[in-house]
N, C-alpha and C positions, 0 to 999 in steps of 0.2 A: 720847360723849354719853349720858347716862342717858335711855333711851327712856321711862321713866315720866314724867319731867318735860318731855320734848320735845313739841312741837306740830307738826302737819302741816296745811297748807292744800292742798286739792284745787281747782284752778281748772277748773271744768266739771262740771256735774251730770248727765252722761249715763251710759251704761252703763260706759264706761271708768273714769270717776271712781268709780262705785259698786263695781266689781269690785276696783279698787285699794285702796279703803278696807277691803273685806272681806278682801283678801289681807294687808294690814297687820295687821289683828287676828289673822288665822290665824297670822301669823309672830311673834306675841308682842308687838306694839307696843301699849302701854297708855296712851299719851299722848292728848292732845286732837286730834280731827280735825274740821276745818271744811271743808265743801264749798260752794263759791260757784258759783251758777248764775244766768244772766240770765233764764231762764224761771221762771214761778211754779209749777213742777210738780216732783214727785219724778221720778227717772229713769224713762223710759218707752221703749217699743219704737217706733222710727221706721219700719221697713219697711212696716207696715200703712197708713201715712199715704197711700201712693200706690195702695193696693189695697183690701182689705176694709173698713178703717176709713173711707176716703174714700167708698166706695160706700154703706155702711150708716149713716154719720154718726159723727163722731169723739167718743168718750167717753174722755177722757184717763185717768181713774181705771182704766178697764178695760185700758189699755195699760201701766200701771206694772209695773216688774219687782218680783218678790218680793225682799225684802231680808232678809239673814240677821240673826238676833238679835244677832250680834256688833257690828253697826253701829247698834244702837238708840240709843246715846249720841252718835252723830255730830251735829254742829251743822250743819244745812242752812240756808244763807243765800241767799235768792232775791231776784231783782228788780233787782239792780244789778251789772253785770259788772265785772270787773277791767279797768282801762284802762291801767295802767302798773305798772312794777315796778323795784325796785332790788335785784337778786338778791344782790349782795355784802353789802348791808345787811340782807337778808332781810325786805324789806317790800313790800307790794302796796298799790296805791291803787285804790279802787272808784269807779265813776261818781258815786256820791253823796257822795264825799269821805272815806268811811271808809278808814282804814288798818289793814291786818292784818299782824302779824308772824308769822314762821314759823321753825321749825328745819329742816323738810323740806318740799319742794314737789312737788306732782304737777301736771304740765301735761296737762290733759285737755280743752282748750278746743275741740278739734274743728275742723270746717269749716263754711262757710256757702256758699249757692249764689252762683255768679258772676252779676253783673248787667251787662248790656251797655248802653253809652251810646247808646240809640236815642231819637231825638226823638219827641215826641207825648205824649198824656195819660197819666197814671199810673194813674188809676182803672181797674180791671179787669185790672191787670197783677200776676201772682203768681209767686212761687217756692214750692217745697215742701220745707221742712226741719222746721218745727215744727208742733205741733198747732194753733197759731193760724193758720198758713198754710193748713192743711188745712180748718179750719172755714170760713175766708173763701172758699176756692176752692169748697167743696162747695155753697155758696149759688148758684153760677152753673151747676152741672151739672144740667141738666134737659132733658127732651125739647123740641126746637125751638131750643135754644141752639147756638151755634157756638163751639167751642174751638180755638184755634190753639196748638199746642205747639211751642216752639222747642227743638230738640235731640232726637235720636233715640237717646239712650242708654237705660239701663234705666229710669230714673225717667220720662223722657219717654214711653217705650213703655208702661209700666205705667199712667200717667195716661191715655194714649190708650185703652187697653183699658177702663179704668174708666169714662171719659167715654162711650164708645160703649155700654157696658152700661147707662148711665143715659139713653140716648136722644139724646145730643148728636151734632151734625155735628162731625167731627174732622179737622183738617188738621195734619200734622206737617211742620215746616220744618227742614231740617238741611243743613249744608255737606257732610256725608259722602255717599259714594256708596251706602251701605246702612245701615240702622239697626243699632246695637250693633256696628259693624264693628271698633272698637278691641279689645274683649276677645274677640269671637267670630269675626272674619274675614268676608270678603265672601260666601262660599258659604252659611254658616249665617245670616248677616244677611239675605241675599236670601230664604231660606226663611221666616224670621220676618216679613219685610216682607209676603210673600204671605199669611201667616196674617192679618195685620192688614187687608190689603186685602180679604180674604174677608169680614171683619166690617164693611167700609165705611169704613175709614180712608183718607184721601187723603194721599199723601206728595209733598212737594216737595223732592227731594234735589238737592244741589249748589246750593242757594239760601240766601240770607240775608234777614233782615227789615231793610228800610231805614228804615221809619217806621211809627209807630202813628198811625192816623187817627181823628178824632172830635173832639167838643167837650170836655166835662168828663170823658167816659168813652170808652174805646176802642170803636169800632164796626167797625173793619176794620184790616188790616195791609197794607202795601205791600212787595212783595218786590223784590229787586234786578233782576229781569227785567221789572218793570212789572206783574206780576200783583197784583190786589187780592183779599184773602180776607176774608170776613165774620168778625167776632170779637166774641162776647159776652164772652169772657175769653181772656187770653193767659197761658200757663204757660211760664216760662223755666226750662229744664232743660239748661243749656249748660256744665255743669262746676261746679267748686267752688274756693273760696279758703280757705286755712288761716287760722285765727284766731290769729295770732301777733303782731299789732301791739303788744300789751301787753308783749311781751318785747323789743322793740327797744331798742337802746342798751346792752345787757348783754354784747355780744361773742359771742353764740351763733350757731351756724350755722343760719340760718333760710331757707336757699336754697329748700327745698321742705319745709315743716313744720319740725320740730325734730329734729336729728340726735341719735341715741342709739346706745349699744353693745348687745351681745347681752342685757344685763341691763336694758335700757330706761333706762340711766343717762345723764344729760347730762354732758358733760365740763365741769365747773365745780367751783370749790372748795367750794361749798355742796351739800348733799345734794338733788339734783333728779332726778326721773324724768319721762318723757313717755310717754303711752299713746294708743291708739286711732288715729283718722284723722289726727291731727296729728303722730304719731311716725314719723320716717323711720328704720327699723330694719333691721339685717341679718337674714337668715333662712338658716340653714345648708342648708336643702333647695334653695335657689335661688341658690347661689353667694356668699352672704354680702354681696351688694351692698345697701347701705341703700336701702330703698324705702318709700314710704307705701302702705299697702294698705287701701283703703276697703271691706273686706268685713265682713259682719255679725258674724263670730265674732272678729275681731281685737281689738276693745276688751276682750273677756273674756280672750283669751290674753295680750295685752300687759299688761293690768291685773294678772293673777295674778303674772306675772314681776316687774313693777315693784314691787308691794307687798312682796315678799320682798326685793328689792334695797334698797329704801328703809329697811326695818326694819333690815337689816344695817348700812347706812351710819349710821343713827342710833345704833346700838350701838357705833360706832367700828370696825366690821369690814369686810372686803372682801366685796362681794357675789359671788354665784356667777358665774364667768366662762365657764360651760359654754355650748354652742351653743343658740341659740333656734331651734326647728324646728317651730313651729306650722303646721298645714295651713290655708292660706286656703280659704274656702268661701263660696259665695253661692248664692242661689236667686232666682227671679223667677216670679211667677204672672201670666200674661197670657191672659185669657179662661179656657178650661179647660186651657190648656197649662201644664205645670210644667217650668221650666228650672233645672237645678242644675249647679254646677261645683265641682271641687276643683282646687287648685293655682293656677297663674298663667298662664292661656291668653294673657293680654295681652302677655307677654314672648316668646311663641313666634315663630319665623321661618317656620313652616309648619304647616298643619293638614291633617287627613285624616279623611274620613268613613269610619268603620269598621263602623257598623251602621245600617240603615234608609236614609232619604233626607232631604235637608235640608228638604223641605216636608211631612214626616211625622215620626213618632217616630224618633229618631236618636241616635247617639253620635258625637262628634267628638273625636279626639286632637289635642293641640297639642304641638309639639316644637321644640327648638332644637338646637344642636350638642352639647349634653350629654345629649340624650334627651328623654323625655316630661316636659313641664313643666305640663301641664294637661289636664283632661278636662271635657267639657260633654255633658250628656244632656238631650234634650227628650222628655218623656213616657217616659223610660227610667231615671228616677232610681234605682229599686231595683237596677239592674244596674251601678251605678258603684262598688260597694264594692271589687272587685278592682283597679280603676284607682287608687282612693285608697290602697290598700295598696302598690301599685307606686310611687306618688309618695312615700310615707313612707319607702321604702327607698332613696331617692336619696342 
């Protein structure tokens, strides 16, 4: 296919979609690119929404990513998401009825927060994924208010720290035995819980929310053990759901996101790639088992690879089949503590404290039967470089 005449539609106006568009241009694609997003904003950074932006007040323009001049001619189409697709016919249908045709497709539709079917009033009930969510939530975070946070993962704990900094009473309710236990393990999770408790956060672990209480607005929550907690606002941070409903009926593997190969290419007769949180991709550093990785750097890494692959497909060429070996990384700021990780500690079968102590500055190694698979440092982030190098040598 002549790439000059071809057109590409990117479904998802986040970081993954932006980086794929930039990569397409860098790989020589000169055709039309349309990016479809359901938010009315250019691609912006989401991690600050639970931390500094939530604390100081959300200014979306200040969070926008810098865009390369090569994508100045991209058509950004906001406000109406894609709701269905006929991939064989190369058409997409938007919520407002618009139909878009494409020669190449980028699936960058990402994830959304999971919502639990809990009875009770809806007013005062928030998730945190978009700037709109953060702006609404920020209005409730003030001295004397009570925030109940469902879920003790990173987002839940970051919001807890932010809310305490703003003077709220904070309760964290989670089914887990320790906060952040899945990626970090019980020992480090305990140490981080104690840091939160030192700042006044109350944890209700091994518990679930049974009901939201109040009239038109939530005033309290009822736990499964009968405890009633006051609640000016509730934040649900209990995991995520992949935005793949618009792809149903096309025969794709949507078991957990969208299955792709090392080049981020979807197995279909039409040129399609998937990137970011929605892509289930192999990584040669960690056994080439396809996994979704919701870390901050993966939309960039997968987007760069996907753009090159899609440009090759649109030229009628085979994309690079070499291994994909990007290093997953994440960080989290909670109070004055800085948590940073490289690798995939969540797949480890054992963890070991190698420096410091779990309730102070520390470094934990995470391993499985193949060796070191992840490293986490708390207030020791400058010392993680040798571990990162070791992981890259896997």
